[in-house]
C-alpha positions as CSV (number, residue, x, y, z in Angstrom):
1,M,82.5,61.0,73.4
2,E,83.9,64.3,74.7
3,K,87.6,65.1,73.9
4,V,89.6,66.8,76.6
5,L,91.9,69.3,74.8
6,M,95.2,70.7,75.9
7,P,94.2,74.2,77.1
8,K,96.0,77.4,76.3
9,L,97.1,78.5,79.7
10,S,99.2,81.6,78.8
11,D,99.7,83.9,75.9
12,M,103.0,82.3,74.9
13,M,102.0,78.7,75.4
14,E,102.4,76.4,72.4
15,E,102.3,73.1,74.1
16,G,102.0,71.6,77.5
17,K,103.5,68.6,79.2
18,I,101.4,66.2,81.3
19,L,103.0,65.8,84.7
20,S,100.4,63.5,86.2
21,W,96.9,62.2,85.8
22,S,94.6,62.5,88.8
23,K,92.2,60.0,87.2
24,Q,92.8,56.7,85.6
25,V,90.9,55.0,82.8
26,G,87.6,53.8,84.0
27,D,87.3,56.4,86.8
28,E,84.2,58.5,87.1
29,V,84.8,62.2,86.3
30,K,82.7,65.1,87.5
31,R,82.4,68.4,85.7
32,G,85.0,70.8,87.1
33,E,87.0,68.1,88.8
34,T,90.8,68.1,88.5
35,I,91.9,65.4,86.2
36,A,95.6,66.3,85.4
37,E,98.5,68.5,86.2
38,V,100.2,70.3,83.2
39,E,103.6,71.9,83.0
40,T,103.6,75.1,81.0
41,E,106.4,77.4,80.2
42,K,105.7,79.3,83.4
43,V,104.0,77.2,86.1
44,N,102.4,73.9,86.8
45,I,98.6,74.1,86.5
46,E,95.8,71.7,87.4
47,I,93.3,71.3,84.6
48,Q,89.6,70.4,85.1
49,A,87.1,68.4,83.2
50,Y,84.5,70.3,81.2
51,A,82.3,67.2,80.9
52,A,81.0,64.5,83.3
53,G,81.3,60.8,82.6
54,T,83.9,58.1,82.6
55,L,87.5,58.6,81.7
56,R,87.6,56.2,78.7
57,K,91.1,56.8,77.4
58,I,94.2,58.8,78.1
59,L,95.7,60.0,74.8
60,V,98.8,61.7,76.3
61,Q,100.6,59.9,79.0
62,A,102.3,61.5,82.0
63,G,105.7,62.8,80.8
64,E,104.5,63.4,77.2
65,S,103.8,66.8,75.6
66,A,101.0,67.9,73.3
67,P,100.3,71.1,71.4
68,V,97.6,73.5,72.5
69,G,94.2,72.3,71.3
70,A,95.3,68.7,70.8
71,P,93.1,65.9,72.4
72,I,94.7,64.5,75.6
73,A,91.9,62.3,76.9
74,L,88.4,61.0,76.1
75,I,85.4,61.2,78.5
76,G,82.1,59.4,77.8
77,S,79.7,56.8,79.0
78,P,81.0,53.5,80.2
79,T,79.3,51.6,77.5
80,E,80.0,54.0,74.6
81,P,82.2,52.3,72.0
82,L,85.5,53.8,71.0
83,D,86.2,54.3,67.4
84,D,89.0,52.3,65.8
85,E,91.4,55.3,66.0
86,E,90.4,55.8,69.7
87,A,90.9,52.2,70.7
88,P,93.6,51.6,73.3
89,K,97.0,50.5,72.1
90,T,98.0,46.9,72.8
91,A,100.2,46.3,75.8
92,S,103.2,45.6,73.7
93,S,102.7,48.7,71.7
94,Q,102.4,50.8,74.8
95,A,105.6,49.3,76.3
96,T,107.5,49.9,73.1
97,T,106.3,53.5,72.9
98,A,107.1,54.2,76.5
99,S,110.6,52.8,76.3
100,A,111.6,54.6,73.1
101,P,112.7,57.9,74.8
102,V,114.7,55.8,77.4
103,R,116.6,54.0,74.7
104,A,117.4,57.3,73.0
105,S,118.8,58.7,76.3
106,A,120.9,55.6,76.8
107,S,122.3,56.0,73.3
108,A,123.2,59.6,73.9
109,N,124.9,58.8,77.2
110,G,127.2,56.1,75.7
111,N,125.3,53.4,77.6
112,G,123.9,51.8,74.4
113,P,124.2,51.9,70.7
114,A,123.8,55.4,69.2
115,T,122.0,55.9,65.9
116,A,124.4,57.1,63.3
117,P,123.7,60.2,61.1
118,T,122.3,59.5,57.7
119,P,124.5,60.3,54.7
120,A,122.7,63.5,54.2
121,G,123.7,64.6,57.7
122,T,120.2,64.2,59.2
123,A,119.5,62.0,62.2
124,S,117.3,59.0,61.8
125,Y,115.4,57.9,64.9
126,A,112.7,55.4,64.4
127,P,111.7,53.2,67.4
128,A,109.6,50.2,66.4
129,G,105.9,50.0,67.2
130,V,105.2,53.7,67.0
131,A,102.5,55.1,64.7
132,S,103.6,56.8,61.5
133,S,104.4,60.6,61.8
134,V,103.5,61.2,58.2
135,T,99.9,61.7,57.0
136,E,98.5,60.4,53.8
137,T,99.1,63.8,52.2
138,G,102.7,63.6,53.1
139,R,102.6,66.2,55.9
140,V,104.6,65.4,59.0
141,K,102.7,65.5,62.3
142,A,104.9,67.5,64.7
143,S,104.4,69.9,67.6
144,P,105.4,73.6,67.0
145,L,108.3,73.2,69.5
146,A,109.5,70.1,67.7
147,R,109.4,71.8,64.3
148,R,111.4,74.8,65.6
149,L,114.0,72.6,67.3
150,A,114.4,70.5,64.2
151,E,114.8,73.6,62.0
152,E,117.4,75.0,64.4
153,H,119.4,71.8,64.1
154,H,118.8,71.3,60.4
155,L,117.0,68.0,60.9
156,D,114.6,66.5,58.4
157,L,111.4,65.6,60.2
158,H,110.7,62.8,57.7
159,T,113.6,60.9,59.3
160,I,112.3,61.1,62.8
161,R,109.6,58.8,64.3
162,G,107.2,60.4,66.7
163,T,106.3,59.0,70.1
164,G,103.5,61.5,70.8
165,P,99.7,60.9,70.3
166,E,98.9,59.3,66.9
167,G,102.6,59.3,66.0
168,R,103.1,63.1,66.4
169,I,106.7,64.1,66.7
170,I,107.3,65.9,70.0
171,K,110.2,67.8,71.4
172,E,111.7,64.8,73.1
173,D,111.8,62.9,69.8
174,V,113.8,65.7,68.2
175,E,116.1,65.9,71.2
176,A,116.8,62.2,70.9
177,A,117.6,62.6,67.2
178,I,119.9,65.5,68.0
179,A,121.7,63.4,70.6
180,A,122.0,60.5,68.2
181,Q,123.4,62.7,65.5
182,A,125.9,64.4,67.9
183,A,127.2,61.3,69.6
184,P,130.4,60.3,67.8
185,A,132.1,57.0,68.3
186,A,134.3,58.5,71.0
187,T,131.4,58.7,73.4
188,A,131.4,55.0,73.7
189,T,134.8,55.2,75.4
190,V,133.9,58.1,77.7
191,P,131.7,56.9,80.5
192,Q,128.8,59.2,81.3
193,P,126.5,59.1,84.3
194,Q,123.4,57.1,83.5
195,T,121.2,59.9,84.8
196,A,122.8,62.5,82.5
197,M,120.8,63.9,79.6
198,V,122.3,65.6,76.6
199,P,120.7,69.0,76.1
200,S,119.0,70.0,72.9
201,Q,122.0,72.2,71.9
202,S,124.6,69.5,72.7
203,S,126.1,69.9,69.3
204,A,127.3,73.4,70.3
205,I,129.1,72.1,73.5
206,P,132.7,71.0,73.1
207,Q,133.0,67.3,73.7
208,A,135.9,67.9,76.2
209,M,133.4,69.6,78.5
210,L,131.2,66.5,78.8
211,G,133.4,64.7,81.3
212,D,132.7,62.8,84.5
213,D,132.9,66.0,86.6
214,V,130.1,67.7,84.5
215,E,126.5,67.4,85.6
216,I,124.1,68.1,82.7
217,V,120.9,69.6,84.0
218,P,117.9,69.3,81.6
219,L,116.1,72.6,81.0
220,T,112.6,73.0,82.5
221,N,109.9,74.5,80.3
222,M,110.2,77.6,82.4
223,R,114.0,78.0,81.9
224,R,113.7,77.3,78.2
225,T,111.0,79.9,77.8
226,I,113.0,82.5,79.8
227,A,116.0,81.9,77.7
228,H,114.1,82.2,74.4
229,R,112.1,85.2,75.3
230,L,114.9,87.3,76.9
231,Q,117.3,86.4,74.1
232,Q,114.6,87.5,71.6
233,S,114.1,90.7,73.7
234,M,117.7,91.7,73.6
235,Q,118.1,90.8,69.9
236,T,115.0,92.5,68.6
237,T,114.4,95.4,71.1
238,P,116.7,98.4,71.1
239,H,117.2,98.9,74.8
240,F,118.4,102.1,76.4
241,Y,118.8,102.9,80.1
242,V,118.2,105.8,82.5
243,T,119.6,105.6,86.0
244,M,118.8,107.9,88.9
245,A,120.0,107.9,92.6
246,M,117.2,108.8,95.0
247,D,117.1,109.8,98.7
248,A,115.2,107.0,100.5
249,T,115.2,108.6,103.9
250,N,111.5,109.6,103.9
251,L,110.6,106.2,102.3
252,I,112.2,104.5,105.2
253,E,110.2,106.6,107.7
254,L,106.9,106.1,105.9
255,R,107.3,102.4,106.0
256,K,108.0,102.5,109.7
257,Q,104.9,104.5,110.3
258,L,102.7,102.3,108.1
259,N,103.8,99.1,109.8
260,A,103.5,100.6,113.3
261,A,99.9,101.5,112.4
262,L,99.2,98.0,111.1
263,E,100.7,96.5,114.2
264,A,98.6,98.7,116.4
265,Q,95.5,97.3,114.6
266,H,96.8,93.7,115.2
267,D,97.1,93.3,111.5
268,E,99.9,90.8,110.5
269,L,100.5,92.5,107.2
270,R,103.8,94.3,106.8
271,V,104.5,96.8,104.0
272,T,107.9,96.3,102.2
273,Y,110.0,98.8,100.4
274,N,109.1,97.1,97.2
275,D,105.4,97.6,97.9
276,L,105.9,101.3,98.3
277,I,108.1,101.4,95.1
278,V,105.4,99.6,93.1
279,M,102.9,102.1,94.4
280,A,105.1,105.0,93.4
281,V,105.6,103.5,90.0
282,A,101.9,103.1,89.5
283,R,101.2,106.7,90.6
284,T,103.9,108.0,88.3
285,L,102.6,106.1,85.3
286,N,99.3,107.9,85.9
287,H,101.0,111.0,84.7
288,H,103.2,109.4,82.1
289,P,100.9,107.2,79.9
290,E,103.6,107.4,77.2
291,I,105.6,104.9,79.3
292,N,102.7,102.5,79.8
293,V,102.8,101.3,76.2
294,S,103.7,98.3,74.0
295,W,105.3,98.3,70.6
296,G,103.0,97.1,67.9
297,E,105.3,97.1,64.8
298,D,103.3,99.7,62.9
299,K,101.6,101.3,65.9
300,L,101.9,102.0,69.6
301,L,99.5,100.3,72.0
302,R,98.9,102.8,74.9
303,H,97.3,101.0,77.8
304,R,94.6,102.7,79.8
305,S,94.9,100.4,82.7
306,I,98.1,100.1,84.8
307,H,99.0,96.5,85.5
308,I,102.3,96.2,87.3
309,G,104.3,93.0,87.0
310,V,106.5,92.2,90.0
311,A,109.4,89.9,89.2
312,V,109.6,86.9,91.6
313,A,112.6,84.6,91.6
314,L,111.9,80.9,91.9
315,E,114.3,77.9,92.1
316,T,113.2,77.0,88.6
317,G,113.5,80.5,87.1
318,L,111.7,83.8,87.1
319,I,108.0,84.5,87.0
320,V,106.2,87.9,86.9
321,P,102.8,87.9,88.6
322,V,100.7,91.0,87.8
323,V,99.1,93.5,90.2
324,R,96.1,94.8,88.3
325,D,95.0,98.4,88.5
326,A,97.9,99.1,90.8
327,N,97.4,102.8,90.5
328,K,93.9,102.5,92.1
329,R,95.1,100.7,95.3
330,N,96.1,102.1,98.6
331,A,99.3,101.0,100.4
332,A,97.8,98.2,102.4
333,D,95.6,96.9,99.6
334,L,98.6,96.9,97.2
335,A,100.9,95.2,99.8
336,R,98.3,92.5,100.4
337,E,98.0,91.8,96.7
338,V,101.7,91.7,96.1
339,H,102.2,89.3,99.0
340,R,99.4,87.1,97.9
341,L,100.7,86.8,94.4
342,T,104.3,86.3,95.6
343,D,103.2,83.4,97.9
344,A,101.1,81.9,95.1
345,A,104.0,82.1,92.7
346,R,106.4,80.4,95.1
347,N,103.9,77.7,95.9
348,G,103.1,77.1,92.2
349,K,99.5,78.2,92.6
350,L,99.3,81.1,90.2
351,R,96.4,81.1,87.7
352,P,97.2,82.0,84.1
353,D,95.4,85.4,84.4
354,E,97.6,86.3,87.4
355,F,100.9,86.3,85.4
356,S,99.7,87.7,82.1
357,G,98.6,91.1,80.8
358,G,101.2,93.3,82.5
359,T,101.9,96.8,81.1
360,F,105.1,97.6,83.1
361,T,107.4,95.5,85.3
362,V,109.4,96.2,88.5
363,S,112.4,93.9,89.3
364,N,113.9,94.5,92.7
365,L,117.2,92.9,93.8
366,G,117.6,95.2,96.8
367,S,117.0,92.4,99.3
368,L,120.1,90.7,97.9
369,D,122.2,93.8,98.6
370,V,122.6,94.6,94.8
371,E,123.5,98.2,94.5
372,S,122.2,98.7,90.9
373,F,121.7,96.7,87.8
374,T,119.9,96.8,84.4
375,A,117.0,94.6,83.5
376,I,115.9,93.1,80.2
377,I,112.5,94.3,79.0
378,N,109.7,91.7,79.4
379,P,107.9,91.7,76.0
380,P,105.4,92.9,74.9
381,E,105.9,95.7,77.5
382,A,108.2,98.6,76.6
383,A,109.8,99.3,79.9
384,I,111.1,97.7,83.1
385,L,112.4,99.3,86.3
386,A,115.4,97.7,88.0
387,V,115.6,98.6,91.8
388,G,118.7,98.2,93.9
389,A,119.3,98.2,97.7
390,I,119.1,101.2,100.0
391,H,122.6,102.1,101.1
392,Q,123.8,104.6,103.7
393,L,126.5,107.1,102.5
394,P,127.7,110.5,103.5
395,V,125.8,113.4,102.0
396,V,125.8,117.2,102.3
397,R,122.6,118.8,103.7
398,D,122.4,122.6,104.2
399,G,126.1,122.8,104.1
400,Q,126.6,120.1,106.7
401,L,127.9,116.5,106.4
402,A,125.2,113.9,107.2
403,V,124.3,110.3,106.7
404,G,122.0,109.7,103.7
405,N,120.1,106.7,102.5
406,E,120.4,106.3,98.7
407,I,118.6,103.9,96.4
408,K,119.4,103.6,92.7
409,M,116.9,102.7,90.0
410,T,117.4,102.0,86.4
411,L,114.7,102.2,83.7
412,S,115.2,100.0,80.7
413,C,113.2,101.3,77.7
414,D,112.3,100.1,74.2
415,H,113.7,103.0,72.1
416,R,111.2,102.2,69.3
417,A,108.3,103.2,71.7
418,I,109.9,105.5,74.2
419,D,112.3,108.5,73.8
420,G,115.1,109.4,76.1
421,A,113.4,112.6,77.3
422,Q,110.2,110.8,78.1
423,A,112.1,108.2,80.2
424,A,114.0,111.0,82.0
425,H,110.8,112.9,82.8
426,F,109.3,109.7,84.2
427,M,112.3,109.0,86.4
428,R,112.4,112.6,87.6
429,D,108.8,112.4,88.8
430,L,109.3,108.9,90.3
431,K,112.2,110.4,92.2
432,H,110.0,113.1,93.6
433,L,107.5,110.5,94.9
434,I,110.2,108.3,96.4
435,E,111.7,111.3,98.2
436,A,108.3,112.7,99.3
437,P,106.3,109.5,99.6
438,M,103.6,110.9,101.8
439,T,102.1,112.6,98.8
440,M,101.2,109.1,97.5
441,L,98.8,108.7,100.3
442,L,96.9,111.8,99.3
443,G,95.5,110.2,96.1
């Protein structure tokens, strides 16, 4: 019997949520065939079977989460017997388990009885028919996210029943316990929409804010990860910022010439300002390896390769696909890769290796007419460039008043890894390339 394990699909992934199963118990499975879709902290990814056979059992149902490396299904021969611990649950057991999170949500919303806090101040949430979350040695079976969430809210895991595989406590179980603990008797008199869900940090929200005119939007894994990582970045990384205004007149002209040449060749590709800026950043990093680094606590990690992350805004949050070896690409090649990655990100088709391993990030809000802004560093990188819009303004050239095209860029740096003078030198040389971009095409 082969176990299908929850794969590690990104560097930061601790657990994944099964969105759907493409196969049902009893279906034939071929090696390499898609069997499920998993929600990670960044994207939804289809996972394939690494063994052929029959899908004998689904251990983690759609909507449930499991830690990386945990078994989520069993594949074997149709006649191969299941061990006792692998035997399917009874129908009543499955129904009870599946309904447990629903009952918890109803209690939190005031649509059903809420579980009262224990005298010690910890929540007790124990739906019937669910396997024990405590092993014979007394250790509580819980996912890493569930442990962290319980610790943040001072909950004793021994008082929470798990609805995950083999009684494991998952994030939803802890959230249900938090909701039960936070729901005072007053919630019974305040009607809440049945579809509302109390967020994991509901105890920090004033009760007066949870009225009929408030829609509570549950956090996606992506939004939760963005919040955690960027808060951690701001709290642990000493940021400093260097801003420069640059003349974009020649950049505008180069883009026109490149797109005219592509159009003449009947090529549908169009080079954007961001493509040229990414190219300029990559060329500048060639000469400033001290910026292409990561902080390693007791050492600096200087990256020989230049992999530029390009921030892409999605409806569900932000993702940063990575253009690998950006310094070795010409304008058309780089533009094609940026466009391919951007389209894949917006369509949820990015592979894990396409949004990991970046050494520097470019975040561009120019298309939204943002004049300038500062960006938060994307760990473990040590710098990120924030790019604003190109604006026309009056300038003096050779003693004469003229119309100029200005673009402002701000470099955010980790001061543990990068000094102010190093950042200033990088920005100065980047400015030279932006203002004389034809030199980028020479090598």
